[in-house]
C-alpha positions as CSV (number, residue, x, y, z in Angstrom):
1,X,124.1,122.7,109.6
2,X,120.8,123.7,111.1
3,X,119.2,127.2,111.1
4,X,120.0,127.5,114.8
5,X,123.7,126.7,114.2
6,X,123.7,129.3,111.3
7,X,122.2,132.0,113.5
8,X,124.4,131.3,116.6
9,X,127.6,130.7,114.6
10,X,128.1,127.3,116.3
11,X,129.5,125.4,113.4
12,X,133.0,124.5,112.2
13,X,134.6,124.2,108.8
14,X,134.1,120.5,108.6
15,X,130.4,120.7,109.3
16,X,130.1,123.5,106.8
17,X,131.8,121.6,104.1
18,X,129.7,118.5,104.7
19,X,126.5,120.6,104.5
20,X,127.6,122.3,101.3
21,X,128.5,119.0,99.7
22,X,125.2,117.6,100.9
23,X,123.3,120.5,99.3
24,X,125.2,120.2,96.1
25,X,124.6,116.5,96.0
26,X,120.9,117.0,96.5
27,X,120.9,119.6,93.8
28,X,122.6,117.3,91.3
29,X,120.1,114.5,92.2
30,X,117.1,116.8,91.7
31,X,118.5,118.0,88.3
32,X,119.1,114.4,87.3
33,X,115.6,113.4,88.3
34,X,114.2,116.3,86.2
35,X,116.2,115.2,83.2
36,X,115.0,111.6,83.5
37,X,111.4,112.7,84.1
38,X,111.7,115.0,81.1
39,X,112.6,112.0,79.0
40,X,109.8,109.8,80.4
41,X,107.1,112.3,81.1
42,X,107.9,115.4,78.9
43,X,104.4,116.9,79.2
44,X,104.3,116.8,83.0
45,X,107.8,118.3,83.3
46,X,106.9,121.0,80.8
47,X,103.9,122.0,82.9
48,X,106.0,122.1,86.1
49,X,108.7,124.2,84.4
50,X,106.1,126.6,82.9
51,X,104.5,127.1,86.4
52,X,108.0,127.7,87.9
53,X,108.8,130.2,85.1
54,X,105.5,132.1,85.8
55,X,106.3,132.3,89.5
56,X,109.8,133.7,88.8
57,X,108.5,136.2,86.3
58,X,105.9,137.3,88.9
59,X,108.7,137.8,91.4
60,X,110.7,139.9,89.0
61,X,107.6,142.0,88.1
62,X,106.8,142.6,91.8
63,X,110.4,143.6,92.4
64,X,110.3,146.3,89.7
65,X,106.8,147.5,90.8
66,X,108.1,148.0,94.3
67,X,111.1,149.9,93.0
68,X,108.8,152.2,91.0
69,X,106.6,152.8,94.0
70,X,109.7,153.9,96.1
71,X,110.8,156.2,93.3
72,X,107.4,158.0,93.2
73,X,107.4,158.6,97.0
74,X,105.5,155.6,98.4
75,X,108.4,154.3,100.5
76,X,106.2,153.7,103.6
77,X,103.6,151.7,101.6
78,X,106.4,149.6,100.1
79,X,107.8,149.0,103.7
80,X,104.4,147.7,104.8
81,X,104.2,145.4,101.7
82,X,107.7,144.0,102.6
83,X,106.5,143.5,106.2
84,X,103.5,141.6,104.8
85,X,105.8,139.5,102.7
86,X,108.0,138.8,105.7
87,X,105.1,137.7,107.9
88,X,103.8,135.6,105.1
89,X,107.2,133.9,104.7
90,X,107.3,133.3,108.5
91,X,103.8,131.7,108.3
92,X,105.1,129.5,105.5
93,X,108.0,128.4,107.9
94,X,105.4,127.7,110.6
95,X,103.3,125.7,108.1
96,X,106.4,123.7,107.0
97,X,107.2,123.0,110.7
98,X,103.6,121.8,111.2
99,X,104.0,119.5,108.2
100,X,107.2,118.1,109.6
101,X,105.6,117.4,112.9
102,X,102.6,115.8,111.1
103,X,104.9,113.6,109.1
104,X,106.8,112.5,112.2
105,X,103.5,111.6,113.9
106,X,102.4,109.7,110.8
107,X,105.6,107.7,110.8
108,X,105.2,106.9,114.5
109,X,101.6,105.7,113.8
110,X,102.8,103.5,110.9
111,X,105.6,102.1,113.1
112,X,103.1,101.3,115.9
113,X,100.7,99.7,113.4
114,X,103.5,97.5,111.9
115,X,104.5,96.3,115.4
116,X,100.9,95.6,116.2
117,X,100.3,93.8,112.9
118,X,103.7,91.9,112.9
119,X,102.1,88.6,114.1
120,X,99.4,88.8,111.4
121,X,102.1,89.2,108.7
122,X,103.8,86.2,110.2
123,X,100.6,84.2,110.0
124,X,100.1,85.1,106.4
125,X,103.7,84.1,105.6
126,X,103.1,80.8,107.4
127,X,99.9,80.2,105.4
128,X,101.8,80.8,102.2
129,X,104.5,78.4,103.4
130,X,101.9,75.7,104.1
131,X,100.4,76.0,100.6
132,X,103.9,75.8,99.0
133,X,104.8,72.8,101.0
134,X,101.6,71.0,100.2
135,X,101.8,71.8,96.5
136,X,105.4,70.5,96.3
137,X,104.5,67.3,98.3
138,X,101.4,66.6,96.2
139,X,103.1,67.4,92.9
140,X,105.8,64.8,93.6
141,X,103.4,62.3,95.3
142,X,101.0,62.0,92.4
143,X,103.6,60.1,90.4
144,X,106.2,58.9,92.9
145,X,106.5,57.1,96.2
146,X,106.6,59.7,99.0
147,X,108.3,57.7,101.8
148,X,111.7,59.2,101.3
149,X,110.2,62.6,100.5
150,X,108.3,62.5,103.8
151,X,111.4,61.8,105.7
152,X,113.3,64.6,104.0
153,X,110.6,67.2,104.4
154,X,109.9,66.2,108.0
155,X,113.6,66.5,108.9
156,X,114.2,69.8,107.0
157,X,111.0,71.5,108.4
158,X,111.9,70.4,112.0
159,X,115.4,71.7,111.6
160,X,114.1,75.0,110.2
161,X,111.6,75.3,113.0
162,X,114.3,74.5,115.6
163,X,116.6,77.3,114.2
164,X,113.8,79.8,114.1
165,X,112.5,79.0,117.6
166,X,116.0,78.7,119.2
167,X,115.8,80.3,122.7
168,X,117.3,83.8,122.8
169,X,118.2,85.9,125.8
170,X,115.4,88.1,127.0
171,X,116.5,91.7,126.3
172,X,114.3,94.8,126.4
173,X,114.3,96.0,122.9
174,X,114.5,99.8,122.3
175,X,114.9,100.1,118.5
176,X,111.7,100.0,116.5
177,X,113.1,97.5,114.0
178,X,114.2,95.1,116.8
179,X,110.7,95.2,118.3
180,X,109.1,94.6,114.9
181,X,111.3,91.6,114.0
182,X,110.9,90.2,117.6
183,X,107.1,90.2,117.3
184,X,107.4,88.9,113.7
185,X,109.6,86.0,114.9
186,X,107.3,85.1,117.8
187,X,104.2,85.2,115.5
188,X,106.1,83.1,112.9
189,X,107.0,80.5,115.5
190,X,103.3,80.0,116.3
191,X,102.3,80.1,112.7
192,X,105.1,77.6,111.7
193,X,103.9,75.3,114.4
194,X,100.4,75.3,113.0
195,X,101.8,74.8,109.5
196,X,103.7,71.7,110.6
197,X,100.6,70.2,112.2
198,X,98.3,71.1,109.4
199,X,100.7,69.8,106.8
200,X,101.3,66.4,108.4
201,X,97.5,66.0,109.0
202,X,96.5,66.9,105.5
203,X,99.4,65.7,103.4
204,X,97.6,62.5,102.4
205,X,94.1,64.0,102.1
206,X,92.3,63.8,98.7
207,X,89.8,66.5,99.5
208,X,91.8,69.7,99.9
209,X,89.5,72.3,98.4
210,X,92.2,74.8,97.2
211,X,94.2,72.2,95.2
212,X,93.3,71.2,91.7
213,X,91.9,67.7,91.0
214,X,95.2,66.3,89.6
215,X,96.9,66.9,93.0
216,X,94.0,65.5,95.1
217,X,95.1,61.9,94.4
218,X,95.9,59.0,96.8
219,X,99.6,58.7,97.7
220,X,101.9,55.7,97.5
221,X,104.2,55.2,100.5
222,X,105.9,51.8,100.9
223,X,109.0,50.4,102.5
224,X,109.4,46.9,101.1
225,X,106.1,45.1,101.8
226,X,105.2,47.5,104.6
227,X,102.4,49.9,103.3
228,X,102.5,53.3,105.1
229,X,99.1,54.3,103.7
230,X,97.2,51.6,105.7
231,X,95.6,52.8,108.9
232,X,97.6,52.2,112.0
233,X,94.7,50.5,113.8
234,X,94.7,47.7,111.2
235,X,96.7,44.9,112.7
236,X,96.6,42.3,109.9
237,X,100.0,43.2,108.4
238,X,103.3,43.9,110.0
239,X,101.9,44.8,113.4
240,X,105.3,44.6,114.9
241,X,106.7,47.4,112.7
242,X,103.7,49.7,113.7
243,X,104.3,49.0,117.3
244,X,108.0,49.6,116.9
245,X,107.3,53.0,115.3
246,X,105.2,54.0,118.3
247,X,107.7,52.6,120.8
248,X,110.7,54.4,119.1
249,X,108.8,57.7,119.2
250,X,107.8,57.5,122.8
251,X,111.3,56.3,124.0
252,X,113.0,59.2,122.1
253,X,110.6,61.7,123.6
254,X,111.2,60.3,127.1
255,X,115.0,60.6,126.5
256,X,114.6,64.2,125.4
257,X,112.7,65.1,128.6
258,X,115.3,63.3,130.8
259,X,118.0,65.3,129.0
260,X,116.1,68.5,129.8
261,X,115.8,67.6,133.5
262,X,119.5,66.7,133.6
263,X,120.4,70.1,131.9
264,X,118.3,71.9,134.4
265,X,119.8,70.0,137.3
266,X,123.3,70.8,136.0
267,X,122.4,74.5,135.8
268,X,121.2,74.5,139.5
269,X,124.2,72.6,140.6
270,X,126.7,75.0,139.0
271,X,124.7,77.9,140.4
272,X,125.0,76.6,143.9
273,X,128.7,75.8,143.5
274,X,129.4,79.4,142.3
275,X,127.3,80.9,145.1
276,X,127.3,78.7,148.1
277,X,125.0,79.8,151.0
278,X,127.6,78.9,153.6
279,X,131.3,77.9,153.7
280,X,130.5,74.4,155.0
281,X,127.4,73.6,152.9
282,X,125.8,70.2,152.2
283,X,127.6,67.4,150.6
284,X,128.0,67.1,146.8
285,X,125.5,64.2,146.7
286,X,122.9,66.3,148.6
287,X,123.5,69.2,146.2
288,X,123.0,66.9,143.2
289,X,119.8,65.5,144.6
290,X,118.4,68.9,145.4
291,X,119.3,70.2,141.9
292,X,117.5,67.2,140.3
293,X,114.4,67.9,142.5
294,X,114.3,71.5,141.5
295,X,114.8,70.7,137.8
296,X,112.1,68.1,138.0
297,X,109.7,70.5,139.7
298,X,110.3,73.0,136.9
299,X,109.7,70.4,134.3
300,X,106.7,68.7,135.9
301,X,104.1,70.9,134.1
302,X,105.7,70.3,130.7
303,X,106.0,66.6,131.4
304,X,102.3,66.5,132.1
305,X,101.6,68.3,128.8
306,X,104.0,66.0,127.0
307,X,102.2,62.9,128.2
308,X,98.8,64.4,127.4
309,X,99.9,65.5,123.9
310,X,101.4,62.2,122.9
311,X,98.3,60.3,124.3
312,X,96.0,62.5,122.1
313,X,98.3,62.2,119.1
314,X,98.6,58.5,119.1
315,X,94.9,58.1,119.8
316,X,94.2,60.1,116.7
317,X,97.0,58.7,114.5
318,X,95.8,55.1,115.1
319,X,92.9,55.9,112.8
320,X,95.1,57.6,110.2
321,X,97.7,56.1,107.8
322,X,100.9,54.7,109.2
323,X,102.7,57.5,107.4
324,X,101.7,59.8,110.3
325,X,103.5,57.5,112.8
326,X,106.6,57.6,110.6
327,X,106.5,61.4,110.6
328,X,106.2,61.3,114.5
329,X,109.3,59.0,114.7
330,X,111.3,61.2,112.3
331,X,110.2,64.4,114.1
332,X,111.2,63.0,117.5
333,X,114.6,61.8,116.2
334,X,115.3,65.2,114.6
335,X,114.3,67.1,117.8
336,X,116.6,64.9,119.8
337,X,119.5,65.7,117.4
338,X,118.6,69.4,117.6
339,X,118.6,69.3,121.4
340,X,122.1,67.7,121.3
341,X,123.5,70.3,118.9
342,X,121.6,73.3,120.3
343,X,122.2,73.0,124.1
344,X,120.2,76.1,124.8
345,X,117.1,74.1,123.9
346,X,117.8,71.8,126.9
347,X,117.8,74.5,129.5
348,X,114.3,74.1,130.8
349,X,111.8,77.0,130.6
350,X,108.1,76.9,131.1
351,X,106.4,76.0,127.9
352,X,105.1,79.1,126.1
353,X,104.7,77.6,122.7
354,X,101.3,77.3,121.0
355,X,100.9,73.6,121.8
356,X,101.6,74.2,125.5
357,X,99.2,77.1,125.7
358,X,96.5,75.1,123.8
359,X,96.9,72.0,126.1
360,X,96.8,74.2,129.2
361,X,93.6,75.8,128.0
362,X,91.8,72.7,126.8
363,X,92.7,70.3,129.6
364,X,93.1,72.9,132.3
365,X,96.6,71.8,133.1
């Protein structure tokens, strides 16, 4: 029940009961807090109670003084004093209203700042995640073979990334919390992408400055006689397996892109069938071909980026341990499975992820 409702009488019994119960609950909470504070901080509570007692005694004294002044014939002077008290009380109400507006403005500023800083919070969270992943990997790798661990971590991290970055409908968010978590999610997707690349590039390094010496040790990763820690460019042992890893990765990525083109063509086909331009339109075969052309046109830029990215990756990974090629093959397989289980990933959209933006900027694609 607000002051306006009280003055205008626009309130009902239910509202009145709710407000009374709310005030009683607040009073009980305050008393309870005072009791707890009196046990924990007896000196502070004693000072507060003494100040309150002095204020109440002063009010009583002022009350009797005003009564004596009226008795001795100073009624008009007492009236002026009461007017002054009234104006002072109204000034206090104005001040409290100012404090309320100030608090609201402060809360709005904090909310705006949190929305602005949400990506930075996501980057910090991603950095922490990177350090945790690296410590776990290195701690196990200093005494055990990391081949199986690499496969498990690659799969789990790609699945987690796929869930976080799953396409969502574009909706104009109104609530502050939704805006904040949307920006936090977008920032975390970029940060997580950097974490994955940084982790897979540095997981076998022995010169990571923030790790202790006992974790900066060479790793062991073998599958039978095939040593994953030998550089990929070395062709003296098991060359066929190395070439197979590269071939499997590329073929799976090609299949993924074909599936995306097919999904886009299907979307265009269904769209045309639901909304034909004329009653006697083109043949089904013509519609299918046009749908494929439109889907391919949409995907062409991302196909160019895909070819560029994989060319750069394999050019770099040939000078790194074969373990990197294994992670690429596992990552491609995991992404293919995610595409099959999360069909929304197949519906083509222009690449807005960090890799796409970086490739566009670096190679002017």
